MARNU-585306 format. One record per residue (C-alpha): x, y, z; residue number from 1; residue in three letters. Coordinates in steps of 0.02 Angstrom, whole numbers, plus 50000, padded with zeros to 5 digits. Layout:
<vextis>
X	Y	Z	NUM	ALA
...
</vextis>
This chain:
<vextis>
49567	50968	50234	1	MET
49416	50911	50134	2	ARG
49301	50780	50205	3	GLY
49258	50615	50124	4	GLY
49087	50674	50065	5	GLN
49162	50822	49972	6	ALA
49292	50708	49893	7	LEU
49160	50586	49832	8	ARG
49055	50728	49764	9	ARG
49201	50804	49668	10	GLN
49257	50638	49597	11	PHE
49076	50599	49551	12	GLY
49065	50758	49447	13	TRP
49233	50721	49364	14	LEU
49176	50544	49323	15	TRP
49010	50608	49254	16	ALA
49101	50735	49145	17	ALA
49215	50599	49079	18	TYR
49068	50483	49046	19	ALA
48966	50608	48945	20	VAL
49112	50668	48838	21	SER
49175	50490	48808	22	THR
49003	50433	48753	23	PHE
48989	50584	48638	24	GLY
49158	50544	48561	25	THR
49112	50362	48526	26	TRP
48941	50413	48464	27	LEU
49031	50513	48330	28	ALA
49157	50375	48295	29	PHE
49203	50377	48109	30	ASP
49086	50526	48081	31	ALA
49221	50625	47989	32	PHE
49265	50485	47865	33	PRO
49079	50457	47833	34	ILE
49052	50642	47801	35	ILE
49206	50647	47689	36	ALA
49142	50499	47586	37	ILE
48955	50534	47580	38	GLN
48952	50724	47577	39	VAL
49119	50778	47503	40	LEU
49146	50623	47392	41	HIS
49327	50608	47451	42	ALA
49449	50483	47378	43	GLU
49516	50340	47486	44	PRO
49685	50427	47499	45	SER
49599	50583	47565	46	GLU
49502	50484	47695	47	VAL
49664	50403	47754	48	SER
49746	50574	47763	49	ALA
49600	50639	47867	50	LEU
49622	50496	47991	51	ALA
49811	50518	48006	52	ALA
49857	50699	47972	53	VAL
49731	50785	48086	54	GLY
49777	50695	48249	55	PRO
49963	50697	48206	56	ALA
49967	50885	48175	57	VAL
49858	50909	48329	58	GLY
49991	50819	48430	59	ALA
50124	50939	48363	60	VAL
50015	51088	48409	61	ILE
49991	51020	48586	62	ALA
50177	50985	48609	63	LEU
50230	51154	48683	64	PRO
50075	51171	48791	65	LEU
50121	51039	48921	66	GLY
50227	51161	49023	67	PRO
50091	51293	49008	68	TRP
49963	51172	49083	69	VAL
50084	51119	49221	70	GLU
50083	51287	49310	71	PHE
49898	51327	49296	72	ARG
49745	51267	49388	73	ARG
49689	51111	49298	74	LYS
49501	51128	49307	75	ARG
49494	51295	49212	76	PRO
49609	51219	49080	77	VAL
49493	51067	49064	78	MET
49340	51179	49048	79	ILE
49428	51285	48917	80	ALA
49475	51131	48814	81	MET
49297	51067	48823	82	ASP
49232	51233	48759	83	LEU
49364	51238	48622	84	VAL
49308	51066	48563	85	ARG
49125	51117	48572	86	PHE
49151	51275	48470	87	ALA
49264	51190	48343	88	THR
49150	51041	48314	89	LEU
48999	51154	48301	90	LEU
49072	51233	48145	91	THR
49047	51068	48051	92	VAL
48855	51058	48058	93	PRO
48848	51247	48035	94	THR
48954	51242	47877	95	ALA
48855	51090	47816	96	TYR
48690	51182	47839	97	ALA
48758	51332	47742	98	LEU
48833	51225	47604	99	GLY
49009	51282	47647	100	LEU
49084	51121	47715	101	LEU
49250	51071	47636	102	SER
49380	50935	47658	103	PHE
49507	51063	47720	104	PHE
49381	51117	47851	105	HIS
49372	50938	47918	106	LEU
49562	50928	47925	107	ILE
49574	51090	48026	108	VAL
49438	51036	48146	109	VAL
49525	50868	48170	110	SER
49689	50957	48209	111	MET
49613	51076	48338	112	VAL
49511	50939	48423	113	VAL
49664	50824	48426	114	GLY
49768	50958	48512	115	ALA
49629	50997	48637	116	ALA
49611	50811	48675	117	ASP
49794	50798	48725	118	ILE
49791	50955	48833	119	ILE
49631	50898	48919	120	PHE
49705	50726	48952	121	THR
49862	50801	49031	122	ALA
49761	50920	49141	123	ALA
49635	50787	49192	124	SER
49772	50665	49244	125	GLY
49852	50796	49354	126	ALA
49680	50841	49424	127	CYS
49644	50658	49467	128	LEU
49813	50638	49554	129	LYS
49780	50789	49664	130	SER
49598	50743	49699	131	LEU
49604	50557	49739	132	VAL
49712	50477	49876	133	PRO
49847	50362	49810	134	ARG
49766	50202	49873	135	ASP
49603	50247	49784	136	ASP
49680	50284	49614	137	LEU
49656	50106	49551	138	LEU
49470	50112	49593	139	VAL
49454	50280	49504	140	ALA
49550	50223	49350	141	ASN
49448	50062	49347	142	GLY
49289	50164	49340	143	ARG
49356	50268	49196	144	PHE
49408	50108	49106	145	GLU
49236	50028	49124	146	SER
49155	50189	49064	147	THR
49267	50191	48911	148	THR
49221	50014	48861	149	TRP
49035	50044	48892	150	THR
49042	50195	48777	151	ALA
49143	50095	48650	152	THR
49011	49959	48650	153	MET
48857	50072	48638	154	LEU
48916	50229	48550	155	GLY
48957	50172	48372	156	PRO
48798	50069	48344	157	PRO
48687	50209	48409	158	ILE
48786	50337	48310	159	GLY
48773	50233	48152	160	GLY
48585	50218	48173	161	ALA
48571	50405	48202	162	ALA
48670	50442	48045	163	ILE
48557	50326	47945	164	GLY
48399	50410	48012	165	LEU
48445	50594	48025	166	VAL
48601	50625	47922	167	GLY
48791	50622	47929	168	PRO
48823	50773	48041	169	VAL
48702	50734	48182	170	VAL
48830	50637	48284	171	THR
48957	50779	48267	172	VAL
48828	50897	48341	173	LEU
48793	50774	48482	174	ALA
48980	50759	48516	175	ASN
48995	50948	48524	176	ALA
48853	50958	48651	177	VAL
48936	50822	48756	178	SER
49085	50936	48783	179	PHE
48974	51075	48849	180	VAL
48898	50952	48971	181	LEU
49072	50894	49020	182	SER
49125	51073	49054	183	ALA
48971	51097	49163	184	ALA
49016	50941	49262	185	GLY
49194	51001	49292	186	ILE
49128	51172	49341	187	ARG
49014	51087	49469	188	ALA
49167	51015	49556	189	MET
49196	51186	49634	190	GLY
49341	51309	49634	191	ARG
49441	51247	49784	192	ASP
49596	51208	49683	193	GLU
49763	51280	49738	194	PRO
49874	51373	49616	195	GLN
50022	51260	49568	196	PRO
50186	51318	49644	197	ALA
50311	51400	49529	198	ARG
50480	51479	49562	199	SER
50464	51670	49575	200	PRO
50512	51757	49413	201	GLY
50538	51594	49321	202	ARG
50487	51597	49139	203	ARG
50443	51448	49032	204	MET
50596	51383	48939	205	ARG
50612	51278	48783	206	ALA
50685	51139	48890	207	ALA
50520	51128	48984	208	ASP
50439	51057	48828	209	VAL
50553	50906	48836	210	LEU
50540	50881	49025	211	GLU
50401	50752	49009	212	GLY
50500	50643	48890	213	TRP
50656	50666	48995	214	ARG
50566	50602	49148	215	TYR
50491	50453	49056	216	ILE
50653	50402	48973	217	LEU
50757	50412	49133	218	THR
50631	50320	49242	219	HIS
50671	50133	49252	220	PRO
50494	50062	49241	221	SER
50403	50202	49148	222	LEU
50530	50196	49007	223	ARG
50495	50012	48975	224	ARG
50308	50032	48993	225	LEU
50311	50182	48876	226	PHE
50389	50086	48732	227	PHE
50283	49933	48769	228	ASN
50122	50033	48758	229	VAL
50175	50129	48602	230	LEU
50217	49969	48507	231	LEU
50070	49866	48568	232	PHE
49939	50000	48539	233	ASN
50012	50044	48370	234	GLY
50004	49863	48310	235	LEU
49826	49836	48374	236	VAL
49765	49995	48291	237	MET
49857	49954	48130	238	ALA
49761	49790	48117	239	VAL
49590	49875	48130	240	SER
49578	49943	47951	241	PRO
49652	49780	47883	242	LEU
49515	49680	47969	243	MET
49385	49794	47890	244	ALA
49458	49753	47719	245	ILE
49459	49566	47756	246	ILE
49287	49554	47834	247	MET
49190	49678	47728	248	LEU
49280	49640	47566	249	GLY
49359	49469	47554	250	GLU
49236	49377	47668	251	LEU
49078	49473	47627	252	GLY
49018	49513	47802	253	PHE
48884	49648	47812	254	THR
48921	49813	47901	255	PRO
48807	49767	48048	256	TRP
48896	49600	48069	257	GLN
49064	49688	48066	258	TYR
49004	49814	48197	259	ALA
48933	49675	48306	260	LEU
49097	49578	48298	261	ALA
49191	49723	48378	262	PHE
49054	49797	48488	263	ALA
48993	49643	48584	264	ALA
49168	49595	48648	265	PRO
49179	49764	48737	266	CYS
49089	49675	48879	267	LEU
49263	49609	48915	268	GLY
49313	49787	48955	269	GLY
49185	49793	49096	270	LEU
49246	49625	49161	271	LEU
49430	49669	49152	272	GLY
49412	49839	49236	273	SER
49324	49758	49384	274	ARG
49451	49618	49395	275	LEU
49597	49739	49403	276	ALA
49556	49811	49574	277	ARG
49531	49636	49645	278	ARG
49691	49563	49574	279	LEU
49811	49701	49628	280	VAL
49785	49683	49817	281	PRO
49813	49495	49801	282	ARG
49957	49484	49679	283	PHE
50035	49657	49676	284	GLY
50037	49796	49548	285	GLN
50191	49743	49450	286	HIS
50143	49559	49437	287	HIS
49969	49603	49373	288	VAL
50043	49719	49242	289	MET
50169	49587	49189	290	LEU
50042	49445	49173	291	VAL
49902	49548	49094	292	ALA
50026	49636	48980	293	GLY
50092	49467	48923	294	THR
49926	49375	48902	295	VAL
49850	49517	48801	296	ARG
49979	49487	48663	297	THR
49920	49308	48629	298	CYS
49755	49354	48547	299	TRP
49793	49460	48394	300	LEU
49866	49317	48291	301	ILE
49697	49228	48302	302	GLY
49621	49355	48182	303	LEU
49722	49278	48041	304	VAL
49609	49125	48044	305	PHE
49442	49215	48021	306	VAL
49329	49131	47892	307	ARG
49160	49172	47815	308	PRO
48995	49144	47904	309	GLY
48946	49122	48085	310	VAL
49104	49026	48137	311	PRO
49212	49169	48075	312	GLY
49105	49296	48165	313	LEU
49114	49199	48328	314	LEU
49303	49181	48309	315	LEU
49326	49369	48293	316	VAL
49213	49397	48445	317	MET
49310	49272	48549	318	ALA
49479	49345	48501	319	VAL
49421	49523	48533	320	GLU
49340	49476	48699	321	PHE
49502	49399	48762	322	GLY
49607	49544	48699	323	LEU
49493	49678	48773	324	ILE
49476	49589	48941	325	THR
49666	49580	48962	326	CYS
49687	49761	48905	327	CYS
49553	49818	49028	328	ALA
49649	49734	49170	329	VAL
49815	49808	49113	330	PHE
49761	49987	49075	331	SER
49696	50049	49244	332	PRO
49843	49967	49333	333	VAL
49963	50054	49212	334	LEU
49873	50221	49234	335	ALA
49882	50204	49424	336	THR
50065	50153	49424	337	HIS
50107	50297	49307	338	ARG
50021	50429	49414	339	LEU
50103	50360	49571	340	ASN
50276	50368	49491	341	GLN
50263	50545	49421	342	ILE
50301	50688	49541	343	PRO
50164	50819	49556	344	THR
50270	50954	49475	345	GLY
50288	50864	49308	346	VAL
50124	50768	49292	347	VAL
50047	50874	49153	348	ALA
50207	50878	49050	349	ARG
50236	50691	49068	350	THR
50057	50643	49023	351	LEU
50060	50765	48878	352	SER
50222	50689	48812	353	ALA
50150	50514	48830	354	TRP
49991	50562	48734	355	ALA
50086	50653	48595	356	VAL
50202	50505	48570	357	ALA
50054	50385	48571	358	GLY
49961	50476	48433	359	LYS
50117	50496	48327	360	ALA
50173	50315	48345	361	SER
49999	50246	48309	362	THR
49989	50349	48150	363	ALA
50163	50292	48096	364	ALA
50132	50106	48130	365	VAL
49961	50112	48046	366	THR
50038	50193	47892	367	ALA
50181	50067	47890	368	LEU
50062	49919	47901	369	TRP
49957	49993	47763	370	GLY
50109	49992	47650	371	VAL
50150	49814	47704	372	LEU
49972	49758	47664	373	ALA
49991	49834	47492	374	GLY
50136	49717	47456	375	PHE
50084	49560	47550	376	THR
49894	49572	47564	377	GLY
49797	49616	47721	378	PRO
49792	49441	47796	379	ARG
49982	49421	47791	380	VAL
50001	49596	47866	381	ALA
49886	49547	48009	382	VAL
49991	49390	48037	383	ALA
50151	49493	48044	384	VAL
50071	49611	48171	385	ALA
50014	49462	48274	386	GLY
50191	49391	48277	387	LEU
50277	49555	48315	388	VAL
50158	49594	48458	389	VAL
50211	49431	48542	390	LEU
50381	49512	48574	391	ALA
50312	49665	48665	392	THR
50313	49582	48839	393	PRO
50503	49591	48831	394	LEU
50482	49778	48862	395	LEU
50380	49756	49021	396	LEU
50471	49790	49187	397	PRO
50510	49634	49288	398	ARG
50482	49645	49477	399	PRO
50637	49615	49579	400	GLY
50759	49648	49437	401	ARG
50876	49795	49420	402	ALA
50790	49944	49345	403	GLY
50620	49898	49415	404	SER
50565	49996	49569	405	PRO
50487	49906	49716	406	PRO
50300	49911	49747	407	GLU
50247	50082	49808	408	LEU
50170	50089	49980	409	GLN
50016	50201	49992	410	PRO
50046	50367	50077	411	GLU
49948	50389	50239	412	PRO
49803	50500	50188	413	VAL
49665	50541	50313	414	PRO
49538	50569	50176	415	GLN
49392	50448	50160	416	ALA
49408	50307	50036	417	GLN
49307	50303	49876	418	LEU
49167	50177	49895	419	SER
49187	50026	49782	420	ALA
49065	50022	49640	421	SER
</vextis>
């Protein structure tokens, strides 16, 4: 069995790979819409289609690949998906340099990258479960969560400055390079990964594609968490474009003020991810999920009251800080609980199903709220989202009630613990 030093080294490389690719992704945040508007002179409807159609079709493409990932070594799959994303994204600056870039090209790239994202996420979750002892999963997920929010805070402003100085495709090129670096980090983890067990002579069946959903929907706590996360995330993401309309249009905030209002509160992500691993030992996994999952719903309605000037800017920052802090407590605890509840043989399929459903539901809710805003105005649509999200805690599992499993006890694992960061 591997020693503690080898475990820390392997997790360190996995964490570094995640960090570099996440930062590259956020560096290129909104790069495709900017290219579509500034280079291809796309209409608003086309920009909306680019944001929705590419990821949604990518999710459909990734749908049958969950079972394929399940029975293969996960690190080669992750490296392959990184290289697919690198090669696909690289076609954008290449076509731009040759004067061949088209709107259809951006749609296709968005589809391929969206599918690769889902496959990578499924494989990396299974890799993490096999690599890290159960009682260290919360620490590991907390580190990933803090990395995500750091990249969210720093990436878009730096990317926006780079676009202003160098041009609209520079961040796409940087994002492509980040995936090569991620692949190198995963490769550095080593090759000591066992081949997943599979019944002799068994072929992949159509039913295997649905196995992930079947497991989620028949599991007492994951089923409730699944629908809670789909609805909550969909409503929060649906509000984002509406706030852009309100702040940049109705209230006259400048683009840098708008960016600051949503970047600075990401400090709450760092705070929440560190709080999570201190709260769980004291209060228990399910109670932390219940409280954080409930409190995070109280903030969205505050965006309705945003006004012009500094007070309005500070209000948005305060609301976002509270929302992000609660989400950053909830998310690593959810990720840890989910990995602990999923048997090793269906991890990739279950995580793939969860990711596919998440992308599809977010696209659907965002489109629905766009239609609602067309009839009622963006501020009323934000208010409706804020009221609906208050009902999402009803979907959270309650400890001690029927249908909610007891707290899992960590399996005795003789491997060394990850050092707390």
